[in-house]
PQR file of N, CA, C, O and H, with PARSE charges and radii, in Angstrom:
ATOM      1  N   MET A   1      53.751 -55.202  31.784 -0.4000 1.5000
ATOM      2  CA  MET A   1      53.940 -53.797  30.732 -0.0000 2.0000
ATOM      3  C   MET A   1      52.822 -53.260  29.959  0.5500 1.7000
ATOM      4  O   MET A   1      52.778 -52.309  29.179 -0.5500 1.4000
ATOM      5  N   VAL A   2      51.507 -54.472  30.534 -0.4000 1.5000
ATOM      6  CA  VAL A   2      50.296 -53.057  29.590 -0.0000 2.0000
ATOM      7  C   VAL A   2      49.967 -52.257  30.656  0.5500 1.7000
ATOM      8  O   VAL A   2      50.211 -51.052  30.721 -0.5500 1.4000
ATOM      9  H   VAL A   2      51.543 -55.245  31.168  0.4000 1.0000
ATOM     10  N   LEU A   3      49.487 -52.830  31.384 -0.4000 1.5000
ATOM     11  CA  LEU A   3      49.119 -51.880  32.775 -0.0000 2.0000
ATOM     12  C   LEU A   3      50.190 -50.367  32.742  0.5500 1.7000
ATOM     13  O   LEU A   3      49.908 -49.214  32.415 -0.5500 1.4000
ATOM     14  H   LEU A   3      49.288 -53.809  31.332  0.4000 1.0000
ATOM     15  N   GLY A   4      51.440 -50.955  33.214 -0.4000 1.5000
ATOM     16  CA  GLY A   4      52.490 -49.746  33.062 -0.0000 2.0000
ATOM     17  C   GLY A   4      52.432 -48.777  31.706  0.5500 1.7000
ATOM     18  O   GLY A   4      53.148 -47.792  31.529 -0.5500 1.4000
ATOM     19  H   GLY A   4      51.669 -51.892  33.480  0.4000 1.0000
ATOM     20  N   ARG A   5      51.456 -49.261  30.824 -0.4000 1.5000
ATOM     21  CA  ARG A   5      51.513 -48.372  29.347 -0.0000 2.0000
ATOM     22  C   ARG A   5      50.302 -47.933  29.443  0.5500 1.7000
ATOM     23  O   ARG A   5      50.184 -46.734  29.189 -0.5500 1.4000
ATOM     24  H   ARG A   5      50.874 -50.062  30.967  0.4000 1.0000
ATOM     25  N   VAL A   6      49.239 -48.565  29.759 -0.4000 1.5000
ATOM     26  CA  VAL A   6      48.007 -47.756  30.100 -0.0000 2.0000
ATOM     27  C   VAL A   6      48.068 -46.730  31.253  0.5500 1.7000
ATOM     28  O   VAL A   6      47.386 -45.707  31.193 -0.5500 1.4000
ATOM     29  H   VAL A   6      49.335 -49.539  29.965  0.4000 1.0000
ATOM     30  N   ALA A   7      48.925 -47.007  32.366 -0.4000 1.5000
ATOM     31  CA  ALA A   7      48.991 -45.799  33.040 -0.0000 2.0000
ATOM     32  C   ALA A   7      50.381 -44.724  33.016  0.5500 1.7000
ATOM     33  O   ALA A   7      50.662 -44.146  34.066 -0.5500 1.4000
ATOM     34  H   ALA A   7      49.479 -47.838  32.415  0.4000 1.0000
ATOM     35  N   HIS A   8      51.042 -44.540  32.044 -0.4000 1.5000
ATOM     36  CA  HIS A   8      51.763 -44.101  31.322 -0.0000 2.0000
ATOM     37  C   HIS A   8      51.413 -42.885  30.129  0.5500 1.7000
ATOM     38  O   HIS A   8      51.980 -41.816  29.905 -0.5500 1.4000
ATOM     39  H   HIS A   8      50.814 -45.010  31.191  0.4000 1.0000
ATOM     40  N   TYR A   9      49.881 -43.734  29.282 -0.4000 1.5000
ATOM     41  CA  TYR A   9      49.490 -42.869  28.537 -0.0000 2.0000
ATOM     42  C   TYR A   9      48.285 -42.070  29.608  0.5500 1.7000
ATOM     43  O   TYR A   9      47.912 -40.970  29.202 -0.5500 1.4000
ATOM     44  H   TYR A   9      49.421 -44.603  29.464  0.4000 1.0000
ATOM     45  N   ALA A  10      47.928 -42.359  30.378 -0.4000 1.5000
ATOM     46  CA  ALA A  10      47.311 -42.025  31.437 -0.0000 2.0000
ATOM     47  C   ALA A  10      47.566 -40.284  32.032  0.5500 1.7000
ATOM     48  O   ALA A  10      46.927 -39.232  32.009 -0.5500 1.4000
ATOM     49  H   ALA A  10      48.230 -43.253  30.708  0.4000 1.0000
ATOM     50  N   PHE A  11      48.846 -40.751  32.522 -0.4000 1.5000
ATOM     51  CA  PHE A  11      49.375 -39.617  33.164 -0.0000 2.0000
ATOM     52  C   PHE A  11      49.663 -38.248  32.264  0.5500 1.7000
ATOM     53  O   PHE A  11      49.774 -37.076  32.623 -0.5500 1.4000
ATOM     54  H   PHE A  11      49.365 -41.606  32.540  0.4000 1.0000
ATOM     55  N   ASP A  12      49.766 -39.065  30.533 -0.4000 1.5000
ATOM     56  CA  ASP A  12      50.520 -38.010  29.953 -0.0000 2.0000
ATOM     57  C   ASP A  12      49.036 -37.014  29.638  0.5500 1.7000
ATOM     58  O   ASP A  12      48.880 -35.796  29.551 -0.5500 1.4000
ATOM     59  H   ASP A  12      49.676 -40.018  30.242  0.4000 1.0000
ATOM     60  N   ALA A  13      48.135 -38.122  29.530 -0.4000 1.5000
ATOM     61  CA  ALA A  13      46.747 -37.332  29.098 -0.0000 2.0000
ATOM     62  C   ALA A  13      46.587 -36.304  29.957  0.5500 1.7000
ATOM     63  O   ALA A  13      46.319 -35.145  29.642 -0.5500 1.4000
ATOM     64  H   ALA A  13      48.262 -39.111  29.601  0.4000 1.0000
ATOM     65  N   VAL A  14      46.807 -36.871  31.400 -0.4000 1.5000
ATOM     66  CA  VAL A  14      46.521 -35.760  32.543 -0.0000 2.0000
ATOM     67  C   VAL A  14      47.469 -34.048  32.744  0.5500 1.7000
ATOM     68  O   VAL A  14      46.978 -33.040  33.253 -0.5500 1.4000
ATOM     69  H   VAL A  14      47.025 -37.813  31.656  0.4000 1.0000
ATOM     70  N   LEU A  15      48.681 -34.159  32.258 -0.4000 1.5000
ATOM     71  CA  LEU A  15      49.978 -33.574  32.227 -0.0000 2.0000
ATOM     72  C   LEU A  15      48.989 -33.012  31.124  0.5500 1.7000
ATOM     73  O   LEU A  15      47.983 -32.683  31.752 -0.5500 1.4000
ATOM     74  H   LEU A  15      49.080 -34.977  31.845  0.4000 1.0000
ATOM     75  N   LEU A  16      48.770 -32.712  29.614 -0.4000 1.5000
ATOM     76  CA  LEU A  16      48.423 -32.496  28.974 -0.0000 2.0000
ATOM     77  C   LEU A  16      47.161 -31.317  29.368  0.5500 1.7000
ATOM     78  O   LEU A  16      47.038 -30.123  29.092 -0.5500 1.4000
ATOM     79  H   LEU A  16      49.587 -32.980  29.103  0.4000 1.0000
ATOM     80  N   SER A  17      46.518 -32.059  29.958 -0.4000 1.5000
ATOM     81  CA  SER A  17      44.860 -31.514  30.512 -0.0000 2.0000
ATOM     82  C   SER A  17      45.667 -30.531  31.019  0.5500 1.7000
ATOM     83  O   SER A  17      45.701 -29.440  30.448 -0.5500 1.4000
ATOM     84  H   SER A  17      46.617 -33.028  30.182  0.4000 1.0000
ATOM     85  N   ALA A  18      46.412 -30.768  32.133 -0.4000 1.5000
ATOM     86  CA  ALA A  18      46.824 -29.531  33.040 -0.0000 2.0000
ATOM     87  C   ALA A  18      47.136 -28.385  32.217  0.5500 1.7000
ATOM     88  O   ALA A  18      46.553 -27.302  32.174 -0.5500 1.4000
ATOM     89  H   ALA A  18      46.385 -31.653  32.597  0.4000 1.0000
ATOM     90  N   PHE A  19      48.438 -28.905  31.383 -0.4000 1.5000
ATOM     91  CA  PHE A  19      49.142 -27.876  30.687 -0.0000 2.0000
ATOM     92  C   PHE A  19      47.881 -26.735  30.026  0.5500 1.7000
ATOM     93  O   PHE A  19      47.892 -25.505  30.077 -0.5500 1.4000
ATOM     94  H   PHE A  19      48.912 -29.785  31.419  0.4000 1.0000
ATOM     95  N   LEU A  20      47.132 -27.401  29.584 -0.4000 1.5000
ATOM     96  CA  LEU A  20      45.943 -26.486  28.719 -0.0000 2.0000
ATOM     97  C   LEU A  20      45.141 -25.426  29.686  0.5500 1.7000
ATOM     98  O   LEU A  20      45.066 -24.200  29.616 -0.5500 1.4000
ATOM     99  H   LEU A  20      47.123 -28.400  29.543  0.4000 1.0000
ATOM    100  N   ALA A  21      44.555 -26.387  30.641 -0.4000 1.5000
ATOM    101  CA  ALA A  21      44.358 -25.408  31.636 -0.0000 2.0000
ATOM    102  C   ALA A  21      44.814 -24.041  32.363  0.5500 1.7000
ATOM    103  O   ALA A  21      44.138 -23.149  32.877 -0.5500 1.4000
ATOM    104  H   ALA A  21      44.617 -27.383  30.698  0.4000 1.0000
ATOM    105  N   GLY A  22      46.579 -24.248  32.180 -0.4000 1.5000
ATOM    106  CA  GLY A  22      47.337 -23.542  32.263 -0.0000 2.0000
ATOM    107  C   GLY A  22      47.085 -22.583  31.581  0.5500 1.7000
ATOM    108  O   GLY A  22      46.511 -21.563  31.964 -0.5500 1.4000
ATOM    109  H   GLY A  22      47.128 -24.973  31.763  0.4000 1.0000
ATOM    110  N   VAL A  23      47.520 -22.830  30.420 -0.4000 1.5000
ATOM    111  CA  VAL A  23      47.448 -21.834  28.699 -0.0000 2.0000
ATOM    112  C   VAL A  23      46.220 -21.577  29.046  0.5500 1.7000
ATOM    113  O   VAL A  23      46.264 -20.539  29.707 -0.5500 1.4000
ATOM    114  H   VAL A  23      47.986 -23.658  30.109  0.4000 1.0000
ATOM    115  N   ARG A  24      45.207 -21.928  28.970 -0.4000 1.5000
ATOM    116  CA  ARG A  24      43.780 -20.797  29.914 -0.0000 2.0000
ATOM    117  C   ARG A  24      43.691 -20.208  30.311  0.5500 1.7000
ATOM    118  O   ARG A  24      43.145 -19.244  29.773 -0.5500 1.4000
ATOM    119  H   ARG A  24      45.170 -22.771  28.434  0.4000 1.0000
ATOM    120  N   ARG A  25      44.221 -20.093  32.014 -0.4000 1.5000
ATOM    121  CA  ARG A  25      44.221 -19.004  32.949 -0.0000 2.0000
ATOM    122  C   ARG A  25      45.503 -18.341  32.496  0.5500 1.7000
ATOM    123  O   ARG A  25      45.448 -17.451  33.345 -0.5500 1.4000
ATOM    124  H   ARG A  25      44.664 -20.876  32.451  0.4000 1.0000
ATOM    125  N   SER A  26      46.558 -18.081  31.867 -0.4000 1.5000
ATOM    126  CA  SER A  26      47.701 -17.053  31.968 -0.0000 2.0000
ATOM    127  C   SER A  26      47.146 -16.358  30.570  0.5500 1.7000
ATOM    128  O   SER A  26      47.357 -15.147  30.515 -0.5500 1.4000
ATOM    129  H   SER A  26      46.602 -18.804  31.178  0.4000 1.0000
ATOM    130  N   THR A  27      46.393 -17.006  29.307 -0.4000 1.5000
ATOM    131  CA  THR A  27      46.390 -16.430  28.549 -0.0000 2.0000
ATOM    132  C   THR A  27      44.700 -15.951  27.726  0.5500 1.7000
ATOM    133  O   THR A  27      44.525 -15.178  26.785 -0.5500 1.4000
ATOM    134  H   THR A  27      46.221 -17.990  29.351  0.4000 1.0000
ATOM    135  N   GLY A  28      43.848 -16.609  28.377 -0.4000 1.5000
ATOM    136  CA  GLY A  28      42.431 -16.833  28.253 -0.0000 2.0000
ATOM    137  C   GLY A  28      41.974 -17.854  27.070  0.5500 1.7000
ATOM    138  O   GLY A  28      40.784 -18.072  26.843 -0.5500 1.4000
ATOM    139  H   GLY A  28      43.990 -17.238  29.142  0.4000 1.0000
ATOM    140  N   LEU A  29      42.662 -18.246  26.596 -0.4000 1.5000
ATOM    141  CA  LEU A  29      42.726 -19.443  25.583 -0.0000 2.0000
ATOM    142  C   LEU A  29      42.164 -20.731  25.742  0.5500 1.7000
ATOM    143  O   LEU A  29      42.715 -21.494  26.536 -0.5500 1.4000
ATOM    144  H   LEU A  29      43.629 -18.069  26.781  0.4000 1.0000
ATOM    145  N   THR A  30      41.218 -21.082  25.158 -0.4000 1.5000
ATOM    146  CA  THR A  30      40.619 -22.308  25.147 -0.0000 2.0000
ATOM    147  C   THR A  30      40.425 -22.846  24.100  0.5500 1.7000
ATOM    148  O   THR A  30      40.389 -22.051  23.161 -0.5500 1.4000
ATOM    149  H   THR A  30      40.770 -20.462  24.513  0.4000 1.0000
ATOM    150  N   PRO A  31      40.205 -24.399  23.715 -0.5600 1.5000
ATOM    151  CA  PRO A  31      40.312 -25.088  22.815  0.2800 2.0000
ATOM    152  C   PRO A  31      38.605 -24.964  22.430  0.5500 1.7000
ATOM    153  O   PRO A  31      37.523 -25.145  22.988 -0.5500 1.4000
ATOM    154  N   SER A  32      38.917 -24.714  21.659 -0.4000 1.5000
ATOM    155  CA  SER A  32      36.783 -24.710  20.800 -0.0000 2.0000
ATOM    156  C   SER A  32      36.277 -26.032  20.789  0.5500 1.7000
ATOM    157  O   SER A  32      36.882 -26.929  20.202 -0.5500 1.4000
ATOM    158  H   SER A  32      39.796 -24.567  21.206  0.4000 1.0000
ATOM    159  N   VAL A  33      35.401 -26.189  21.286 -0.4000 1.5000
ATOM    160  CA  VAL A  33      34.287 -27.502  21.755 -0.0000 2.0000
ATOM    161  C   VAL A  33      33.064 -27.041  21.270  0.5500 1.7000
ATOM    162  O   VAL A  33      32.139 -26.951  22.078 -0.5500 1.4000
ATOM    163  H   VAL A  33      34.909 -25.460  21.763  0.4000 1.0000
ATOM    164  N   LYS A  34      32.853 -26.683  19.916 -0.4000 1.5000
ATOM    165  CA  LYS A  34      31.610 -26.356  19.456 -0.0000 2.0000
ATOM    166  C   LYS A  34      31.297 -28.011  18.843  0.5500 1.7000
ATOM    167  O   LYS A  34      32.180 -28.748  18.404 -0.5500 1.4000
ATOM    168  H   LYS A  34      33.604 -26.756  19.261  0.4000 1.0000
ATOM    169  N   PRO A  35      30.251 -28.261  18.912 -0.5600 1.5000
ATOM    170  CA  PRO A  35      29.695 -29.363  18.312  0.2800 2.0000
ATOM    171  C   PRO A  35      30.011 -30.089  16.920  0.5500 1.7000
ATOM    172  O   PRO A  35      30.213 -31.251  16.569 -0.5500 1.4000
ATOM    173  N   ASP A  36      29.943 -28.579  16.173 -0.4000 1.5000
ATOM    174  CA  ASP A  36      30.235 -29.058  14.491 -0.0000 2.0000
ATOM    175  C   ASP A  36      31.606 -29.177  14.232  0.5500 1.7000
ATOM    176  O   ASP A  36      31.910 -29.680  13.151 -0.5500 1.4000
ATOM    177  H   ASP A  36      29.779 -27.635  16.459  0.4000 1.0000
ATOM    178  N   GLN A  37      32.666 -28.757  15.129 -0.4000 1.5000
ATOM    179  CA  GLN A  37      33.780 -28.807  14.864 -0.0000 2.0000
ATOM    180  C   GLN A  37      34.355 -30.712  14.679  0.5500 1.7000
ATOM    181  O   GLN A  37      34.861 -31.238  13.687 -0.5500 1.4000
ATOM    182  H   GLN A  37      32.420 -28.348  16.008  0.4000 1.0000
ATOM    183  N   PHE A  38      33.965 -31.459  16.282 -0.4000 1.5000
ATOM    184  CA  PHE A  38      33.969 -32.685  16.497 -0.0000 2.0000
ATOM    185  C   PHE A  38      33.014 -33.731  16.173  0.5500 1.7000
ATOM    186  O   PHE A  38      33.430 -34.879  16.020 -0.5500 1.4000
ATOM    187  H   PHE A  38      33.555 -31.032  17.088  0.4000 1.0000
ATOM    188  N   SER A  39      31.705 -33.443  16.045 -0.4000 1.5000
ATOM    189  CA  SER A  39      31.072 -34.211  16.012 -0.0000 2.0000
ATOM    190  C   SER A  39      29.575 -34.079  16.309  0.5500 1.7000
ATOM    191  O   SER A  39      29.326 -33.060  16.953 -0.5500 1.4000
ATOM    192  H   SER A  39      31.367 -32.510  16.170  0.4000 1.0000
ATOM    193  N   GLU A  40      28.302 -34.985  15.954 -0.4000 1.5000
ATOM    194  CA  GLU A  40      26.931 -34.183  16.218 -0.0000 2.0000
ATOM    195  C   GLU A  40      26.459 -34.949  17.289  0.5500 1.7000
ATOM    196  O   GLU A  40      25.278 -34.815  17.609 -0.5500 1.4000
ATOM    197  H   GLU A  40      28.504 -35.813  15.431  0.4000 1.0000
ATOM    198  N   THR A  41      27.480 -36.058  18.154 -0.4000 1.5000
ATOM    199  CA  THR A  41      27.358 -36.630  19.402 -0.0000 2.0000
ATOM    200  C   THR A  41      27.389 -35.805  20.004  0.5500 1.7000
ATOM    201  O   THR A  41      28.264 -34.996  19.696 -0.5500 1.4000
ATOM    202  H   THR A  41      28.439 -36.167  17.894  0.4000 1.0000
ATOM    203  N   PRO A  42      26.462 -35.433  21.279 -0.5600 1.5000
ATOM    204  CA  PRO A  42      26.537 -34.660  22.054  0.2800 2.0000
ATOM    205  C   PRO A  42      27.725 -35.725  23.084  0.5500 1.7000
ATOM    206  O   PRO A  42      28.372 -35.144  23.955 -0.5500 1.4000
ATOM    207  N   ASN A  43      27.853 -36.753  22.952 -0.4000 1.5000
ATOM    208  CA  ASN A  43      29.048 -37.184  23.567 -0.0000 2.0000
ATOM    209  C   ASN A  43      30.060 -36.782  24.247  0.5500 1.7000
ATOM    210  O   ASN A  43      30.464 -36.833  25.408 -0.5500 1.4000
ATOM    211  H   ASN A  43      27.327 -37.226  22.245  0.4000 1.0000
ATOM    212  N   VAL A  44      30.578 -36.101  22.600 -0.4000 1.5000
ATOM    213  CA  VAL A  44      32.291 -36.094  22.461 -0.0000 2.0000
ATOM    214  C   VAL A  44      32.556 -34.945  23.450  0.5500 1.7000
ATOM    215  O   VAL A  44      33.331 -34.819  24.398 -0.5500 1.4000
ATOM    216  H   VAL A  44      30.250 -36.059  21.657  0.4000 1.0000
ATOM    217  N   LYS A  45      31.346 -33.915  22.712 -0.4000 1.5000
ATOM    218  CA  LYS A  45      31.721 -32.663  23.878 -0.0000 2.0000
ATOM    219  C   LYS A  45      31.425 -32.846  25.564  0.5500 1.7000
ATOM    220  O   LYS A  45      32.110 -32.201  26.357 -0.5500 1.4000
ATOM    221  H   LYS A  45      30.716 -34.018  21.942  0.4000 1.0000
ATOM    222  N   LYS A  46      30.646 -33.520  25.913 -0.4000 1.5000
ATOM    223  CA  LYS A  46      30.559 -33.893  27.131 -0.0000 2.0000
ATOM    224  C   LYS A  46      32.043 -34.831  27.516  0.5500 1.7000
ATOM    225  O   LYS A  46      32.451 -34.560  28.646 -0.5500 1.4000
ATOM    226  H   LYS A  46      30.089 -34.045  25.269  0.4000 1.0000
ATOM    227  N   TRP A  47      32.606 -35.517  27.022 -0.4000 1.5000
ATOM    228  CA  TRP A  47      34.196 -36.152  27.061 -0.0000 2.0000
ATOM    229  C   TRP A  47      35.219 -35.147  27.213  0.5500 1.7000
ATOM    230  O   TRP A  47      36.131 -35.324  28.020 -0.5500 1.4000
ATOM    231  H   TRP A  47      32.275 -35.737  26.105  0.4000 1.0000
ATOM    232  N   ILE A  48      35.117 -33.726  26.248 -0.4000 1.5000
ATOM    233  CA  ILE A  48      35.814 -33.131  26.040 -0.0000 2.0000
ATOM    234  C   ILE A  48      35.837 -32.372  27.432  0.5500 1.7000
ATOM    235  O   ILE A  48      36.637 -32.445  28.365 -0.5500 1.4000
ATOM    236  H   ILE A  48      34.376 -33.582  25.593  0.4000 1.0000
ATOM    237  N   ASP A  49      34.823 -31.707  27.277 -0.4000 1.5000
ATOM    238  CA  ASP A  49      34.101 -30.980  28.698 -0.0000 2.0000
ATOM    239  C   ASP A  49      34.717 -31.778  29.871  0.5500 1.7000
ATOM    240  O   ASP A  49      35.726 -31.236  30.320 -0.5500 1.4000
ATOM    241  H   ASP A  49      34.173 -31.648  26.520  0.4000 1.0000
ATOM    242  N   ASN A  50      34.390 -32.838  30.427 -0.4000 1.5000
ATOM    243  CA  ASN A  50      35.167 -33.490  31.252 -0.0000 2.0000
ATOM    244  C   ASN A  50      36.404 -33.832  31.269  0.5500 1.7000
ATOM    245  O   ASN A  50      36.885 -33.838  32.402 -0.5500 1.4000
ATOM    246  H   ASN A  50      33.570 -33.278  30.062  0.4000 1.0000
ATOM    247  N   TYR A  51      37.252 -34.183  30.252 -0.4000 1.5000
ATOM    248  CA  TYR A  51      38.679 -33.472  30.020 -0.0000 2.0000
ATOM    249  C   TYR A  51      39.634 -32.813  30.723  0.5500 1.7000
ATOM    250  O   TYR A  51      40.629 -33.019  31.418 -0.5500 1.4000
ATOM    251  H   TYR A  51      36.861 -34.178  29.332  0.4000 1.0000
ATOM    252  N   LEU A  52      38.839 -31.786  30.204 -0.4000 1.5000
ATOM    253  CA  LEU A  52      39.645 -30.178  30.272 -0.0000 2.0000
ATOM    254  C   LEU A  52      39.133 -29.750  32.156  0.5500 1.7000
ATOM    255  O   LEU A  52      39.823 -28.917  32.745 -0.5500 1.4000
ATOM    256  H   LEU A  52      38.031 -31.619  29.640  0.4000 1.0000
ATOM    257  N   TRP A  53      38.158 -30.283  32.752 -0.4000 1.5000
ATOM    258  CA  TRP A  53      37.809 -30.023  34.053 -0.0000 2.0000
ATOM    259  C   TRP A  53      38.504 -30.869  34.791  0.5500 1.7000
ATOM    260  O   TRP A  53      38.484 -30.689  36.009 -0.5500 1.4000
ATOM    261  H   TRP A  53      37.597 -30.959  32.274  0.4000 1.0000
ATOM    262  N   VAL A  54      39.329 -32.056  34.206 -0.4000 1.5000
ATOM    263  CA  VAL A  54      40.427 -32.747  34.747 -0.0000 2.0000
ATOM    264  C   VAL A  54      41.695 -31.885  35.353  0.5500 1.7000
ATOM    265  O   VAL A  54      42.324 -31.703  36.395 -0.5500 1.4000
ATOM    266  H   VAL A  54      39.345 -32.202  33.217  0.4000 1.0000
ATOM    267  N   GLY A  55      41.621 -31.424  33.773 -0.4000 1.5000
ATOM    268  CA  GLY A  55      43.144 -30.844  34.059 -0.0000 2.0000
ATOM    269  C   GLY A  55      42.830 -29.350  35.308  0.5500 1.7000
ATOM    270  O   GLY A  55      43.464 -29.354  36.363 -0.5500 1.4000
ATOM    271  H   GLY A  55      41.109 -31.572  32.927  0.4000 1.0000
ATOM    272  N   GLU A  56      42.021 -28.414  35.064 -0.4000 1.5000
ATOM    273  CA  GLU A  56      41.649 -27.573  35.846 -0.0000 2.0000
ATOM    274  C   GLU A  56      41.161 -27.947  37.079  0.5500 1.7000
ATOM    275  O   GLU A  56      40.698 -27.072  37.810 -0.5500 1.4000
ATOM    276  H   GLU A  56      41.507 -28.411  34.207  0.4000 1.0000
ATOM    277  N   THR A  57      41.197 -29.662  37.613 -0.4000 1.5000
ATOM    278  CA  THR A  57      41.262 -29.283  38.996 -0.0000 2.0000
ATOM    279  C   THR A  57      42.699 -30.239  39.375  0.5500 1.7000
ATOM    280  O   THR A  57      42.777 -30.727  40.502 -0.5500 1.4000
ATOM    281  H   THR A  57      41.574 -30.374  37.019  0.4000 1.0000
ATOM    282  N   VAL A  58      43.774 -30.457  38.400 -0.4000 1.5000
ATOM    283  CA  VAL A  58      44.668 -30.930  38.756 -0.0000 2.0000
ATOM    284  C   VAL A  58      45.665 -30.141  39.377  0.5500 1.7000
ATOM    285  O   VAL A  58      46.454 -30.349  40.298 -0.5500 1.4000
ATOM    286  H   VAL A  58      43.710 -30.060  37.485  0.4000 1.0000
ATOM    287  N   MET A  59      45.292 -28.656  38.228 -0.4000 1.5000
ATOM    288  CA  MET A  59      46.121 -27.146  38.051 -0.0000 2.0000
ATOM    289  C   MET A  59      45.595 -26.706  39.402  0.5500 1.7000
ATOM    290  O   MET A  59      46.317 -25.918  40.012 -0.5500 1.4000
ATOM    291  H   MET A  59      44.651 -28.487  37.480  0.4000 1.0000
ATOM    292  N   ASP A  60      44.153 -27.182  40.129 -0.4000 1.5000
ATOM    293  CA  ASP A  60      44.527 -26.164  41.217 -0.0000 2.0000
ATOM    294  C   ASP A  60      44.905 -26.784  42.076  0.5500 1.7000
ATOM    295  O   ASP A  60      45.674 -26.110  42.762 -0.5500 1.4000
ATOM    296  H   ASP A  60      43.567 -27.823  39.634  0.4000 1.0000
ATOM    297  N   GLN A  61      44.730 -28.127  42.573 -0.4000 1.5000
ATOM    298  CA  GLN A  61      45.230 -29.159  43.678 -0.0000 2.0000
ATOM    299  C   GLN A  61      46.973 -28.837  43.365  0.5500 1.7000
ATOM    300  O   GLN A  61      47.702 -28.623  44.333 -0.5500 1.4000
ATOM    301  H   GLN A  61      44.105 -28.674  42.016  0.4000 1.0000
ATOM    302  N   SER A  62      47.506 -28.826  42.043 -0.4000 1.5000
ATOM    303  CA  SER A  62      48.954 -28.100  42.568 -0.0000 2.0000
ATOM    304  C   SER A  62      49.681 -26.844  42.948  0.5500 1.7000
ATOM    305  O   SER A  62      50.775 -26.573  43.443 -0.5500 1.4000
ATOM    306  H   SER A  62      46.914 -29.000  41.256  0.4000 1.0000
ATOM    307  N   VAL A  63      48.513 -26.112  42.469 -0.4000 1.5000
ATOM    308  CA  VAL A  63      49.047 -24.540  43.026 -0.0000 2.0000
ATOM    309  C   VAL A  63      48.463 -24.756  44.572  0.5500 1.7000
ATOM    310  O   VAL A  63      49.313 -24.286  45.328 -0.5500 1.4000
ATOM    311  H   VAL A  63      47.624 -26.332  42.067  0.4000 1.0000
ATOM    312  N   ALA A  64      47.724 -25.104  45.073 -0.4000 1.5000
ATOM    313  CA  ALA A  64      47.250 -25.927  46.412 -0.0000 2.0000
ATOM    314  C   ALA A  64      48.587 -26.276  46.908  0.5500 1.7000
ATOM    315  O   ALA A  64      49.300 -25.437  47.459 -0.5500 1.4000
ATOM    316  H   ALA A  64      47.033 -25.486  44.458  0.4000 1.0000
ATOM    317  N   PHE A  65      48.971 -27.585  46.712 -0.4000 1.5000
ATOM    318  CA  PHE A  65      49.984 -27.765  47.153 -0.0000 2.0000
ATOM    319  C   PHE A  65      51.254 -27.412  47.233  0.5500 1.7000
ATOM    320  O   PHE A  65      51.868 -27.801  48.227 -0.5500 1.4000
ATOM    321  H   PHE A  65      48.392 -28.267  46.264  0.4000 1.0000
ATOM    322  N   PHE A  66      52.112 -26.427  46.010 -0.4000 1.5000
ATOM    323  CA  PHE A  66      52.513 -25.562  45.914 -0.0000 2.0000
ATOM    324  C   PHE A  66      53.019 -24.647  47.188  0.5500 1.7000
ATOM    325  O   PHE A  66      54.092 -24.569  47.787 -0.5500 1.4000
ATOM    326  H   PHE A  66      51.614 -26.111  45.202  0.4000 1.0000
ATOM    327  N   ALA A  67      51.585 -23.911  47.337 -0.4000 1.5000
ATOM    328  CA  ALA A  67      51.651 -22.664  47.285 -0.0000 2.0000
ATOM    329  C   ALA A  67      51.300 -23.168  49.680  0.5500 1.7000
ATOM    330  O   ALA A  67      51.519 -22.216  50.428 -0.5500 1.4000
ATOM    331  H   ALA A  67      50.714 -23.974  46.851  0.4000 1.0000
ATOM    332  N   ALA A  68      50.951 -24.199  50.195 -0.4000 1.5000
ATOM    333  CA  ALA A  68      51.716 -24.957  51.427 -0.0000 2.0000
ATOM    334  C   ALA A  68      53.104 -25.534  51.827  0.5500 1.7000
ATOM    335  O   ALA A  68      53.496 -26.077  52.860 -0.5500 1.4000
ATOM    336  H   ALA A  68      50.773 -24.973  49.586  0.4000 1.0000
ATOM    337  N   SER A  69      53.630 -25.267  50.802 -0.4000 1.5000
ATOM    338  CA  SER A  69      54.934 -25.603  50.157 -0.0000 2.0000
ATOM    339  C   SER A  69      55.823 -24.859  50.832  0.5500 1.7000
ATOM    340  O   SER A  69      55.206 -23.793  50.825 -0.5500 1.4000
ATOM    341  H   SER A  69      53.311 -24.826  49.964  0.4000 1.0000
ATOM    342  N   SER A  70      57.052 -24.583  51.545 -0.4000 1.5000
ATOM    343  CA  SER A  70      57.940 -23.940  51.979 -0.0000 2.0000
ATOM    344  C   SER A  70      58.771 -23.874  51.053  0.5500 1.7000
ATOM    345  O   SER A  70      59.223 -22.731  50.987 -0.5500 1.4000
ATOM    346  H   SER A  70      57.553 -25.448  51.551  0.4000 1.0000
ATOM    347  N   TYR A  71      59.259 -24.652  50.186 -0.4000 1.5000
ATOM    348  CA  TYR A  71      60.174 -24.579  48.644 -0.0000 2.0000
ATOM    349  C   TYR A  71      59.567 -23.295  47.732  0.5500 1.7000
ATOM    350  O   TYR A  71      60.377 -22.789  46.954 -0.5500 1.4000
ATOM    351  H   TYR A  71      58.892 -25.581  50.239  0.4000 1.0000
ATOM    352  N   PHE A  72      58.783 -22.968  47.751 -0.4000 1.5000
ATOM    353  CA  PHE A  72      57.844 -21.967  46.874 -0.0000 2.0000
ATOM    354  C   PHE A  72      57.480 -20.579  47.064  0.5500 1.7000
ATOM    355  O   PHE A  72      56.292 -20.604  47.385 -0.5500 1.4000
ATOM    356  H   PHE A  72      58.125 -23.379  48.383  0.4000 1.0000
ATOM    357  N   GLU A  73      57.737 -19.819  47.045 -0.4000 1.5000
ATOM    358  CA  GLU A  73      57.219 -18.065  47.255 -0.0000 2.0000
ATOM    359  C   GLU A  73      56.234 -18.100  45.902  0.5500 1.7000
ATOM    360  O   GLU A  73      56.268 -18.665  44.808 -0.5500 1.4000
ATOM    361  H   GLU A  73      58.702 -19.798  46.785  0.4000 1.0000
ATOM    362  N   ARG A  74      55.104 -16.938  46.774 -0.4000 1.5000
ATOM    363  CA  ARG A  74      54.783 -16.571  45.374 -0.0000 2.0000
ATOM    364  C   ARG A  74      55.463 -14.767  44.856  0.5500 1.7000
ATOM    365  O   ARG A  74      55.434 -14.047  45.854 -0.5500 1.4000
ATOM    366  H   ARG A  74      55.076 -16.479  47.662  0.4000 1.0000
ATOM    367  N   LYS A  75      55.845 -14.234  43.974 -0.4000 1.5000
ATOM    368  CA  LYS A  75      56.275 -13.246  43.679 -0.0000 2.0000
ATOM    369  C   LYS A  75      55.068 -12.434  42.294  0.5500 1.7000
ATOM    370  O   LYS A  75      54.645 -12.639  41.156 -0.5500 1.4000
ATOM    371  H   LYS A  75      55.868 -14.819  43.163  0.4000 1.0000
ATOM    372  N   ARG A  76      55.012 -11.744  43.097 -0.4000 1.5000
ATOM    373  CA  ARG A  76      53.922 -11.091  42.072 -0.0000 2.0000
ATOM    374  C   ARG A  76      54.865  -9.345  41.239  0.5500 1.7000
ATOM    375  O   ARG A  76      54.262  -8.648  40.422 -0.5500 1.4000
ATOM    376  H   ARG A  76      55.356 -11.578  44.022  0.4000 1.0000
TER
END
């Protein structure tokens, strides 16, 4: 029960991070990670940067997977 809940929260966190990566790519808007807005410790900024990096990686892998699939095609 607890493991399922942790997995669910982890999946939701990755999904949100990928959503933020998509917003960044389509609009150029990114969350501001200035240290004075969150905390004085550099660990918080590093954690947020790593979290957003996970979203970028998931987005890249998803695009590569969908591009290789015959079920999707590019329309420009």
